[in-house]
C-alpha positions in Angstrom: 124.4 174.9 106.3 121.3 175.4 104.1 119.7 172.4 102.4 118.8 172.8 98.7 115.1 172.1 98.3 114.2 169.1 96.2 113.0 169.9 92.7 109.2 169.8 92.5 107.8 167.4 89.9 104.2 166.7 89.2 102.9 163.7 87.3 99.4 164.1 85.8 97.5 160.9 85.0 94.7 162.0 82.7 91.6 160.2 81.3 88.7 161.4 79.2 86.1 162.1 81.9 82.8 161.2 83.4 79.6 163.0 84.7 79.6 164.1 88.4 76.4 162.0 88.9 74.2 159.5 87.1 71.5 162.1 86.7 70.1 163.8 83.6 71.3 167.3 84.6 74.9 166.1 85.4 75.0 164.0 82.2 73.7 167.0 80.1 76.5 169.2 81.5 79.1 166.5 80.8 77.9 165.9 77.2 77.7 169.6 76.5 81.4 170.1 77.5 82.5 166.9 75.7 80.6 167.4 72.5 81.4 171.1 72.3 85.1 170.3 71.8 86.1 170.8 68.2 88.6 168.0 68.5 85.7 165.6 69.1 83.2 167.0 66.6 84.5 168.5 63.4 81.2 169.7 62.0 81.1 173.4 61.2 80.4 175.3 64.5 77.1 176.9 63.7 75.6 173.8 62.2 76.8 171.7 65.2 75.5 174.2 67.7 72.0 173.8 66.2 72.3 170.0 66.2 73.8 169.8 69.7 71.3 172.2 71.4 68.1 171.3 69.6 68.5 167.6 68.9 71.2 166.0 71.1 71.1 167.7 74.5 67.3 167.8 74.9 67.0 164.0 74.4 70.2 162.0 74.7 71.1 162.8 78.4 68.1 160.8 79.7 69.1 157.6 77.9 72.8 158.1 78.8 71.9 158.8 82.5 70.0 155.6 82.7 72.9 153.7 81.2 75.3 155.3 83.8 72.9 154.4 86.6 73.2 150.8 85.6 76.9 150.7 86.3 77.3 153.5 88.9 78.3 152.5 92.5 79.5 155.1 95.0 80.9 157.0 92.1 81.5 156.7 88.4 83.5 153.5 87.7 86.1 155.4 85.6 86.7 158.0 88.3 87.0 155.3 91.1 89.5 153.4 89.0 91.6 156.5 88.0 91.8 157.6 91.6 93.0 154.2 92.7 95.5 154.0 89.8 96.8 157.4 90.9 97.2 156.2 94.5 99.1 153.1 93.5 101.4 154.8 91.1 102.0 157.6 93.5 103.1 155.1 96.1 105.3 153.3 93.7 107.0 156.4 92.3 107.5 158.1 95.7 109.3 155.0 97.0 111.8 155.2 94.1 112.3 158.9 93.8 113.3 160.4 97.1 115.4 163.1 95.4 112.3 164.8 94.0 109.4 166.6 95.7 107.0 164.4 93.7 103.3 164.7 93.3 101.0 162.4 91.3 97.5 163.7 90.5 94.5 162.5 88.5 92.8 164.6 85.9 90.0 164.4 83.4 89.6 166.3 80.1 85.9 166.7 80.8 84.3 166.6 84.2 86.1 166.3 87.5 88.9 166.4 88.6 89.4 168.8 85.7 92.7 169.1 83.9 92.2 172.9 84.0 91.8 172.7 87.8 95.1 170.7 88.0 96.9 173.3 85.9 95.5 176.1 88.0 96.9 174.4 91.1 100.3 174.2 89.6 100.4 178.0 89.5 100.2 178.1 93.3 103.2 175.9 93.7 105.5 176.4 90.7 107.0 173.1 89.4 110.4 172.4 87.9 108.8 169.8 85.7 105.4 168.3 84.8 104.9 164.9 83.2 101.6 164.3 81.6 100.5 160.7 81.0 97.3 160.5 79.0 95.7 157.1 79.9 94.9 156.4 76.2 97.1 153.5 74.9 96.5 154.6 71.3 96.9 158.3 70.5 94.0 160.0 68.8 93.3 163.6 68.1 89.8 163.0 69.6 91.1 161.8 73.0 94.8 162.6 73.6 95.1 165.9 71.7 92.6 167.8 73.9 95.1 167.3 76.8 97.8 168.9 74.6 95.3 171.7 74.0 94.8 172.3 77.7 98.5 172.8 78.2 98.7 175.0 75.1 96.1 177.3 76.6 97.8 177.3 80.0 101.3 178.0 78.8 100.9 181.6 77.6 99.4 182.6 81.0 102.5 181.5 82.9 105.6 183.4 83.8 107.5 180.6 85.6 107.0 177.7 83.3 108.1 174.2 84.2 109.7 171.7 81.9 106.9 169.7 80.3 106.9 166.1 79.1 103.9 164.5 77.4 103.9 160.7 77.0 102.1 160.4 73.7 100.9 156.8 73.9 102.1 153.2 74.5 100.1 151.1 72.1 102.9 148.6 71.3 104.9 148.7 74.5 105.9 145.2 75.4 104.7 145.5 79.0 101.3 146.7 77.7 100.9 143.9 75.2 102.0 141.3 77.8 99.6 142.7 80.4 96.7 142.4 77.9 97.7 138.9 76.9 98.0 137.8 80.5 94.6 139.3 81.4 93.1 137.1 78.7 95.0 134.0 79.8 94.1 134.6 83.5 90.4 135.0 82.5 90.5 131.8 80.4 92.2 129.9 83.2 89.0 130.3 85.2 86.4 130.3 82.5 87.8 128.4 79.6 88.8 129.6 76.1 86.1 130.9 73.8 85.7 130.1 70.1 86.4 133.7 69.2 88.4 136.5 70.9 87.1 139.9 69.8 89.3 143.0 70.5 86.9 145.9 70.4 88.3 149.5 70.4 86.4 152.7 70.7 85.8 154.0 67.2 86.4 157.3 65.5 84.8 158.7 62.3 86.4 157.4 59.1 87.0 161.0 57.8 89.2 161.7 60.8 91.3 158.7 60.0 91.4 159.8 56.3 92.8 163.1 57.4 95.6 161.5 59.2 94.5 160.5 62.7 96.7 157.4 63.4 94.4 155.9 66.0 92.8 153.1 64.0 96.2 152.0 62.7 97.6 152.0 66.2 94.6 149.9 67.4 95.3 147.3 64.6 98.9 147.1 65.7 97.9 146.5 69.4 95.4 143.8 68.4 97.9 142.0 66.1 100.6 142.0 68.8 98.2 140.7 71.5 97.0 137.9 69.1 100.6 137.0 68.4 101.4 137.0 72.2 98.5 134.6 72.6 99.5 132.5 69.6 96.1 132.8 68.0 95.2 131.6 64.5 93.6 134.1 62.2 90.1 132.5 62.6 90.4 132.7 66.4 90.3 136.5 66.8 89.1 139.7 65.2 89.3 143.5 65.7 86.3 145.8 65.7 85.3 149.4 66.7 82.4 150.4 68.9 80.5 153.5 70.2 79.4 155.1 67.0 77.7 158.5 67.3 75.8 160.2 64.5 75.1 159.1 60.9 78.6 159.5 59.3 80.7 156.5 58.5 83.1 155.4 61.3 86.1 153.1 61.2 85.1 149.5 60.4 84.3 146.8 61.2 81.6 147.8 63.7 81.5 145.8 66.9 77.7 145.4 67.0 77.5 144.5 63.3 80.2 141.9 63.6 78.7 140.3 66.7 75.3 140.1 65.0 77.0 138.4 62.0 78.7 135.9 64.3 75.5 135.2 66.1 73.7 134.5 62.8 76.6 132.2 61.8 76.1 130.2 65.0 79.4 131.1 66.8 79.2 129.2 70.1 81.2 131.5 72.3 82.9 134.9 72.3 85.2 136.6 74.8 85.6 140.4 74.3 88.6 142.5 75.3 88.8 146.3 75.0 92.4 147.3 74.7 91.7 151.0 74.1 90.4 151.5 77.7 92.8 151.8 80.6 89.8 151.9 83.0 86.4 150.3 82.7 83.6 152.8 82.0 80.2 153.2 80.4 81.4 152.0 77.0 82.8 148.8 78.4 80.5 147.9 81.3 77.2 148.9 79.7 77.6 149.0 75.9 80.1 146.2 75.5 79.3 143.9 78.3 75.5 144.3 78.2 74.2 145.8 75.0 76.5 143.9 72.6 75.9 140.6 74.5 72.2 141.0 73.8 72.9 141.7 70.1 75.1 138.6 69.8 72.7 136.2 71.6 69.6 137.6 70.1 71.1 136.8 66.6 71.7 133.2 67.7 75.1 133.4 69.3 76.1 131.3 72.4 78.1 132.3 75.4 79.4 135.8 75.7 81.8 137.3 78.2 83.6 140.6 78.7 87.1 140.5 80.0 87.7 143.5 82.2 90.0 146.4 81.3 93.5 146.4 83.0 92.3 148.9 85.6 94.4 148.4 88.7 95.9 145.1 87.7 99.4 144.9 89.0 100.9 144.5 85.5 99.1 147.6 84.4 100.4 149.6 87.3 103.8 148.3 86.6 103.5 149.5 83.0 102.2 153.0 83.8 104.8 153.5 86.6 107.5 152.4 84.2 106.5 154.9 81.6 106.7 157.7 84.1 109.9 156.4 85.7 111.7 156.4 82.4 111.1 160.1 82.2 112.0 160.7 85.8 115.3 159.0 85.2 116.0 161.4 82.4 115.4 164.3 84.8 117.6 163.0 87.5 120.9 164.6 86.3 119.3 167.9 85.1 117.2 168.5 88.2 118.2 166.4 91.2 121.9 167.1 90.9 122.0 170.8 90.1 
């Protein structure tokens, strides 16, 4: 009696990306790929080509490589964390889904492991279904949408297409909000509560938001829900946006400007949380934890501490696994019991 093979399902956990090494050539390759994406930079192509190749790539990689070197260990922090997140979620999902031939893989939009490499591998072992989980809690056309684009380019080249599910985001999921709140409470149980809690999100240009990108609004919802979960008064917390690039206006308030204002006002202590990042990376470990601390304290501020991203925290793994499992449950009757 023949045994029906289990349906093949691949789960792709995807983050933005990172250079292969903390060196100038590697950073230049990474920045060229990243900053050549029209989802990220919406300046007219010819004008941006001149700016990128004559003014950005000849000079910026050296400074960025030095910043990466300051947080690099055996590998990029983001890649190390994403690989470990993948291992933990794979273990969890395999234990609960024996009726699927289940694979869980990491991917990056830019750099390695490449989302395009992952999609190429799927051709060699056709899947019944693919679930993409972008590791961006708040959707943005600058971060999440390029992963949609990768699938859109891949689909026309395939004859045997799988079912495809993309989990758009999870910015107000109760498990996400509680995990963030608990990370703050756990930190404060060891270090005490600061005068201010600042929730700093990666920024986007204001024109992108004006054109309809929902990212900033989603960030505000996340911040408000976390503040409510922590029972904070209005004067105990604030939201801001970091990592500006170029001269155009970005979504405000700016993290560095706000911290400078707080320093000048004599704020005695600040703790900073970055709920837009599912894994610590250059923007949190170097820019937020080091650069912005210097800005705050140089302006006259007191104690400053960065609360790590959720990374491989158990509550975070529970959340991500739950998001995928909800979709696997929906597949059970259509695939596992054919």
